[in-house]
C-alpha positions as CSV (number, residue, x, y, z in Angstrom):
1,M,-30.4,94.7,35.2
2,S,-26.9,95.1,36.8
3,D,-25.1,98.5,36.5
4,A,-21.7,96.8,36.4
5,S,-19.6,97.2,33.3
6,H,-16.7,95.0,32.4
7,I,-14.2,95.4,29.5
8,R,-11.6,92.8,28.7
9,L,-9.6,93.2,25.5
10,A,-6.6,91.4,23.8
11,L,-5.5,92.6,20.5
12,A,-2.1,92.3,18.7
13,R,-0.8,95.5,17.0
14,S,2.5,96.1,15.3
15,E,3.5,98.6,18.0
16,F,2.2,96.7,21.1
17,R,-0.1,94.0,22.3
18,L,-3.2,95.4,23.9
19,Q,-4.2,93.6,27.1
20,V,-6.9,95.4,29.2
21,D,-9.2,94.0,31.9
22,L,-11.3,96.8,33.5
23,D,-14.4,97.2,35.7
24,L,-16.1,100.5,35.1
25,P,-18.2,102.4,37.6
26,A,-21.9,102.9,36.8
27,R,-21.4,106.6,36.4
28,G,-18.8,109.3,36.2
29,I,-15.7,109.7,34.0
30,T,-13.1,107.0,33.7
31,V,-10.0,108.6,32.1
32,L,-7.6,106.5,29.9
33,F,-4.3,108.3,30.4
34,G,-0.8,107.6,29.0
35,P,1.7,108.6,26.3
36,S,0.9,108.6,22.6
37,G,0.8,105.1,21.2
38,S,-0.1,103.5,24.6
39,G,-3.4,102.1,23.3
40,K,-5.9,104.6,24.6
41,T,-7.8,105.1,21.4
42,T,-7.6,101.4,20.5
43,V,-9.5,100.6,23.7
44,L,-12.3,103.0,22.6
45,R,-12.4,101.6,19.1
46,C,-12.7,98.1,20.4
47,V,-15.4,99.0,22.9
48,A,-17.3,100.7,20.0
49,G,-16.9,97.7,17.8
50,L,-14.9,99.6,15.2
51,E,-12.0,97.1,15.8
52,R,-12.5,93.5,16.8
53,A,-10.3,92.2,19.6
54,S,-9.3,88.5,19.4
55,D,-10.1,87.9,23.0
56,A,-12.8,90.2,24.3
57,I,-15.7,90.7,26.7
58,V,-17.5,94.0,26.6
59,R,-20.4,94.2,29.0
60,I,-21.9,97.6,29.6
61,G,-24.6,98.2,32.3
62,G,-25.4,94.5,32.2
63,E,-25.8,94.4,28.4
64,L,-23.5,92.0,26.6
65,W,-22.0,93.7,23.5
66,Q,-19.2,91.3,22.8
67,D,-18.0,87.9,24.0
68,E,-15.7,86.2,21.6
69,A,-15.8,82.9,23.5
70,A,-19.6,82.7,23.1
71,G,-19.6,84.1,19.6
72,V,-21.3,87.3,20.5
73,F,-20.4,90.5,18.6
74,L,-22.8,93.4,18.2
75,P,-21.8,95.7,15.3
76,T,-21.3,99.3,16.1
77,W,-24.7,100.5,15.0
78,Q,-26.3,98.0,17.4
79,R,-24.3,99.2,20.4
80,P,-26.1,102.0,22.3
81,L,-23.1,104.3,22.6
82,G,-22.2,107.9,21.9
83,Y,-18.7,108.7,20.4
84,V,-17.1,112.1,20.4
85,F,-13.9,112.6,18.4
86,Q,-11.1,115.2,18.5
87,E,-12.8,117.1,15.6
88,A,-16.5,117.8,16.0
89,S,-18.1,116.1,12.9
90,L,-21.3,118.1,12.7
91,F,-23.6,118.3,9.7
92,E,-22.8,121.7,8.1
93,H,-26.1,121.8,6.2
94,L,-28.1,121.7,9.5
95,D,-28.3,124.1,12.3
96,V,-27.6,123.1,15.9
97,Q,-31.2,122.0,16.5
98,G,-31.1,119.9,13.4
99,N,-27.9,118.2,14.5
100,L,-29.5,117.4,17.9
101,D,-32.7,116.1,16.2
102,Y,-30.5,113.8,14.0
103,G,-29.1,112.3,17.2
104,R,-32.5,111.9,18.8
105,K,-33.8,110.0,15.8
106,R,-31.0,107.5,16.2
107,A,-32.0,106.7,19.8
108,S,-33.3,103.2,20.3
109,S,-37.0,102.9,20.8
110,G,-38.2,103.4,24.3
111,S,-34.9,104.6,25.6
112,Q,-35.3,108.0,27.3
113,A,-32.9,107.8,30.2
114,I,-31.3,111.2,29.3
115,A,-33.5,114.2,28.9
116,L,-32.1,116.3,26.0
117,D,-33.4,119.5,27.5
118,A,-31.3,118.8,30.6
119,V,-28.2,118.1,28.4
120,I,-28.7,121.4,26.6
121,A,-28.8,123.1,29.9
122,L,-25.8,121.3,31.3
123,L,-23.7,122.1,28.3
124,G,-25.0,125.7,28.0
125,I,-26.0,125.6,24.3
126,G,-29.6,126.7,24.5
127,H,-28.8,130.0,22.9
128,L,-27.0,128.3,20.0
129,L,-29.9,126.1,18.7
130,A,-30.8,128.3,15.7
131,R,-27.1,128.8,14.7
132,R,-25.5,127.2,11.7
133,T,-22.6,125.0,12.7
134,H,-20.0,127.1,10.7
135,E,-20.9,130.0,13.0
136,L,-19.8,128.2,16.1
137,S,-16.4,128.5,17.9
138,G,-14.3,125.3,18.4
139,G,-15.5,125.0,22.0
140,E,-19.1,125.5,21.0
141,R,-18.8,122.9,18.3
142,Q,-17.5,120.3,20.7
143,R,-20.3,121.0,23.2
144,V,-22.8,120.5,20.4
145,A,-21.1,117.3,19.3
146,I,-21.3,116.0,22.9
147,A,-25.0,116.9,23.1
148,R,-25.7,115.2,19.8
149,A,-24.0,112.0,21.0
150,L,-26.1,112.1,24.2
151,A,-29.3,112.7,22.2
152,T,-28.9,109.1,21.0
153,Q,-29.6,107.9,24.6
154,P,-26.4,105.9,24.9
155,R,-25.5,103.5,27.7
156,L,-21.9,104.7,27.4
157,L,-20.3,107.9,26.2
158,L,-16.8,107.6,24.6
159,L,-14.7,110.8,24.3
160,D,-11.5,110.6,22.3
161,E,-9.3,113.6,23.3
162,P,-12.3,116.0,22.7
163,L,-10.2,119.0,23.6
164,A,-7.0,118.2,21.7
165,S,-7.8,120.4,18.7
166,L,-8.7,123.4,20.8
167,D,-6.3,126.1,22.0
168,H,-5.7,126.7,25.7
169,A,-8.4,129.4,26.0
170,R,-11.1,127.2,24.4
171,R,-10.1,124.2,26.5
172,Q,-10.5,126.3,29.7
173,E,-13.8,127.4,28.4
174,I,-15.2,123.9,27.9
175,L,-13.8,122.1,30.9
176,P,-16.4,123.6,33.3
177,W,-19.2,122.3,31.1
178,L,-17.6,118.8,31.1
179,E,-17.5,119.0,34.9
180,R,-21.2,119.8,35.0
181,L,-21.9,116.9,32.6
182,R,-19.9,114.5,34.8
183,D,-21.8,115.5,37.9
184,G,-25.3,115.7,36.3
185,L,-25.4,112.5,34.2
186,Q,-26.2,109.0,35.3
187,I,-24.1,107.1,32.6
188,P,-20.5,106.0,32.5
189,M,-18.0,107.9,30.3
190,L,-14.7,106.7,28.9
191,Y,-12.4,109.7,28.2
192,V,-9.1,109.5,26.5
193,T,-6.5,112.2,27.1
194,H,-2.7,112.7,27.7
195,S,-3.4,116.0,29.5
196,A,-2.7,116.0,33.3
197,D,-4.9,119.1,33.7
198,E,-7.9,117.2,32.2
199,V,-7.1,114.2,34.5
200,A,-7.1,116.4,37.6
201,R,-10.3,118.2,36.7
202,L,-12.4,115.5,35.2
203,A,-11.4,112.0,36.2
204,D,-13.3,110.0,38.9
205,T,-11.4,106.9,37.9
206,L,-8.0,106.9,36.3
207,V,-6.6,104.1,34.1
208,V,-2.9,104.5,33.1
209,L,-1.8,102.7,30.0
210,D,1.7,102.0,28.7
211,Q,2.4,100.0,25.6
212,G,-1.1,98.5,25.6
213,K,-1.1,97.4,29.2
214,V,-2.7,98.8,32.4
215,V,0.0,99.8,34.8
216,A,-2.3,101.5,37.3
217,S,-6.0,101.8,37.8
218,G,-8.3,103.1,40.6
219,P,-9.8,106.3,42.1
220,T,-7.9,109.2,40.6
221,A,-6.4,110.6,43.9
222,Q,-5.0,107.2,44.8
223,V,-3.4,106.6,41.4
224,L,-1.9,110.1,41.2
225,A,-0.4,109.6,44.7
226,R,1.5,106.4,43.7
227,I,5.2,106.7,43.1
228,D,5.8,103.2,41.7
229,T,4.2,104.0,38.3
230,P,6.8,105.5,36.1
231,V,4.4,106.7,33.3
232,V,2.5,108.9,35.8
233,L,5.7,110.7,36.8
234,G,7.2,113.8,35.2
235,E,6.7,117.5,35.8
236,D,3.0,117.0,36.4
237,A,3.5,114.6,39.3
238,G,1.4,115.6,42.3
239,A,-1.5,114.9,44.5
240,L,-5.2,115.5,44.1
241,L,-7.1,116.3,47.3
242,Q,-10.9,116.4,48.0
243,G,-11.8,119.2,50.5
244,T,-14.5,121.6,51.7
245,L,-14.3,125.4,51.6
246,S,-14.6,126.3,55.3
247,E,-13.5,129.9,55.9
248,R,-12.9,133.2,54.0
249,D,-10.4,135.9,54.9
250,A,-11.9,139.0,53.2
251,R,-9.0,141.2,54.1
252,W,-6.5,139.2,52.3
253,Q,-8.8,137.7,49.6
254,L,-8.0,134.1,50.7
255,A,-10.2,131.0,51.3
256,K,-9.4,128.0,53.5
257,V,-10.1,124.5,52.4
258,D,-10.2,121.7,54.9
259,F,-9.2,118.1,54.0
260,S,-8.4,115.0,56.0
261,G,-4.8,116.1,56.6
262,G,-5.5,119.7,57.8
263,S,-6.3,122.8,55.9
264,L,-4.8,124.9,53.0
265,W,-5.2,128.6,52.3
266,L,-5.5,129.6,48.6
267,R,-6.7,132.5,46.5
268,D,-10.4,133.2,47.1
269,S,-12.4,132.3,44.0
270,G,-15.8,133.4,45.3
271,L,-17.2,129.9,46.0
272,A,-19.8,129.5,48.8
273,L,-18.7,128.2,52.2
274,G,-19.4,124.4,52.4
275,H,-18.6,123.9,48.7
276,A,-16.8,120.7,47.9
277,V,-13.7,121.2,45.8
278,R,-10.7,119.5,44.3
279,L,-7.2,120.7,45.0
280,R,-4.1,119.9,43.0
281,V,-0.7,120.1,44.7
282,L,2.3,119.5,42.4
283,A,5.3,117.6,43.8
284,R,7.6,120.4,42.7
285,D,5.7,122.9,44.9
286,I,6.4,121.0,48.2
287,S,9.5,121.2,50.3
288,I,10.2,119.2,53.4
289,A,11.4,120.2,56.9
290,T,12.3,118.0,59.8
291,Q,11.5,120.7,62.3
292,P,8.4,123.0,62.5
293,P,9.4,125.9,60.2
294,Q,9.7,129.4,61.8
295,A,9.4,132.9,60.3
296,T,8.6,131.7,56.7
297,S,6.6,133.3,54.0
298,I,5.0,130.0,53.2
299,Q,1.5,130.0,54.7
300,N,0.6,126.3,54.2
301,I,2.6,124.0,56.4
302,L,1.3,120.5,57.2
303,P,2.5,117.9,59.6
304,C,3.0,114.6,57.7
305,T,4.7,111.2,57.9
306,V,7.0,109.9,55.3
307,D,5.3,107.0,53.7
308,S,7.8,105.9,51.0
309,I,10.6,107.2,48.8
310,A,11.3,106.3,45.2
311,A,13.9,107.3,42.6
312,D,12.7,110.0,40.2
313,A,13.2,110.1,36.4
314,H,16.5,111.9,36.9
315,P,19.0,110.3,39.3
316,S,19.6,113.7,41.1
317,Q,16.0,113.6,42.4
318,V,13.7,111.5,44.5
319,L,9.9,111.5,45.0
320,V,8.7,111.4,48.6
321,R,5.2,110.3,49.4
322,L,3.8,111.9,52.5
323,A,0.8,110.7,54.5
324,C,-1.4,113.6,55.7
325,G,-4.5,112.3,57.4
326,T,-6.0,109.8,55.0
327,D,-4.6,111.6,52.0
328,Y,-1.2,111.6,50.4
329,L,1.1,114.4,49.1
330,L,4.1,114.0,46.8
331,A,7.3,116.0,47.2
332,R,10.1,116.2,44.7
333,V,13.5,116.9,46.4
334,T,17.1,116.3,45.5
335,A,18.6,113.0,46.5
336,R,21.2,114.9,48.3
337,A,18.6,116.7,50.4
338,A,16.8,113.5,51.2
339,D,20.2,112.0,52.4
340,A,21.1,115.1,54.4
341,L,17.7,115.0,56.2
342,A,18.0,111.3,56.6
343,L,14.4,110.9,55.3
344,A,13.0,107.4,55.9
345,P,9.5,105.8,56.0
346,G,7.7,106.5,59.3
347,M,9.6,109.8,60.0
348,Q,7.6,112.8,61.2
349,V,8.1,115.9,58.9
350,W,6.5,119.1,57.8
351,A,5.4,119.7,54.3
352,Q,5.8,123.3,53.1
353,V,3.3,123.8,50.3
354,K,4.4,126.7,48.1
355,S,1.4,126.6,45.7
356,V,-1.9,124.9,45.5
357,A,-4.5,125.1,42.7
358,L,-8.3,124.8,42.8
359,V,-9.2,122.6,39.9
360,D,-12.9,122.0,40.4
C-alpha cells in the first residue's frame, strides 16, 4: 500500500470558496496556517467527512476515503482518523485510563500500528491514569485527549488549534510533548493554528491559507523564508534554521550552533553537543552592513548575499532576503536605509543578528 496522501477539496462558503490541492508526507506535522476565516478548520472537517465538499478526493496512506467523481464517500465513523479539538472533550464519568480504553475499543480490528504504551510515554501521562478528568489541568486534559485519539489507531491525526484554549504557561508546557509525538510517531498529522510560535516549533510542512486558497506550501523553513507571500508577513516574519550544537563556552554560558551559512552563539540550554536543533531568527532582529562590522556588541555576524527585496506591509519598510549557505535569513529595514546602502540582489553584505531563539 502506498504511503502517499492526497487531499483535493472544493467547497463554496458564504465567506470564501475553498480550493485546496495538497500532497501530504507520510509522517510528521503538516500545519495549516493563516488568519481567522481562511478555511483551516473547514479543511479538517472535510477531511474528516463532517462536511462534504462538492469536488473532492481524500486519499490517506493509499486508502480512498472520498472521490466525488467516482461516487465514493466514507462517513466519518468509517474513516480511521483521530480528531482533537480546542477543548478536550473527555468523559467526566471515567478516569484517564477509562478514556483511553474507550479510544482503544473504537480501533478497527487488526490495526495495531501505534502502541498505546508508547503514546502514554511520549505524552508523559503514565502518572495520570487513575485520575478523574476533572482533576487534570488544561494541558494535561489536552495530552489525554491526544492519547485517546491515537488509541483508536488512526491513519491520520487531525488537531484543530489544540492549544488555543490554554494560557501561555500551559501552551509552553505541552509544546515539548507535541514535539516528542511528532518525532516518535509514524503517522501524518494535520495541525491547525494561527500561532507563529507553534509553526516554528512543530511544523515539518507548512501550508498557508488565505480566503480558502493555498498561497504557499512546502517545507517550513522554505515557506517562512519567502517574501512574496503577504499573509506570512507581519511582526513574526523570520527564518527557521536547522543546525547542530557544536561547542559550549562554559565561562560565558553560551553554546554555538552550526548551520549551512556559518554558526550562531546563543544562551546555553544544556543540550548535549551534536544535538540537532531548530533556530528561529526574526526579521526585526537583523540589521545589514555593507562592510565587515568592527567593535560591535553584536556577537553573531554572518557574511551573506542579498537574494531579493520586497515591499513590507508598511511603505516605510522593506524585507530583504539574504542567502547564507543553503539557508535564507530575512531582515526588516527601512526603505530609506535600503536606498542609502544601495542594496540590490547579488550584493555581498553582513547580517548582524541581534537575537536568536532555540525553538526545538
